[in-house]
Every structure is written in C-alpha cells, then in structure tokens.
N, C-alpha and C positions, 0 to 999 in steps of 0.2 A: 572684462575678461575674467575667467575663473582659472586659477592656477594652483598647482601643487608641485612640490619638489620631487625629483627623481630619487634622491638619496635618503629620504626619510624612512624610518622603520614603519611608521603609521601614515596612512594617506589622509592628509588634512587639506581641504580645499578652501581657498580664500578668493574673494573678489579683489581684483587689482585694477587700477586706473588704465584706461586704454592708451594713455600717453606713455606708459612704462614700456620699455623695450625688454622683453624677456630674454634671458640668456639660455644656454644649452642645458642647464640643470633644472629647468622648469618645464613641466608639462602644462600647456595652456589650451583651454577650450574657449573659443571666441563666441560667447553667447551674451546677448544683451538683457536676458531675463535672469534675475538672481534666484528664482525658485528652483533652478536646476542644481544649485548648491545642496539643497535638501536631498535630492535624488542621488547625487554623487556621494554624499556623506552617509547615506542610509545603510542599515545593516543588510538590506536586500541587495544592494549594488555590489558589495564586497565579494560574496560567493560567485555572483555572475561574472564579475570582471576577472576573477582568478580562473574561472573555467573557460571563458571565452577569449580572454586577452593574453597579452604577454606578461611576463614577470620580470621584475628588476632583481638581478642577482648581484650580490656584493662580492 
C-alpha cells in the first residue's frame, strides 16, 4: 500500500506493509506496484491534484 498523512503540510508518499491497519489520518492507495510512488510524488501530480481533487484545510 502507498500512504500519506492527511495533516502534513507537504504530501509525502510511503510504501507501507499490507499487514498494517491504517487509521483515519492516513490516505491510502492500495496498489501493489511501487512505481506509482514516483507518479504521486512528481511535480506534475501536484498541480493536477490541486485542480482536480479536494484540498485539506486546517
């Protein structure tokens, strides 16, 4: 799984073991291929995700 925290100022993605039970403060993408971490962490993904997706407000 690939996960990132909801509360972080910067979006950092990490691979986590599938045996870990994520809690509510994690956003999890269940993908078995770690090459997607490159796409999620890229400078191209950030403007796309801000334009197309939701935002986390503090």
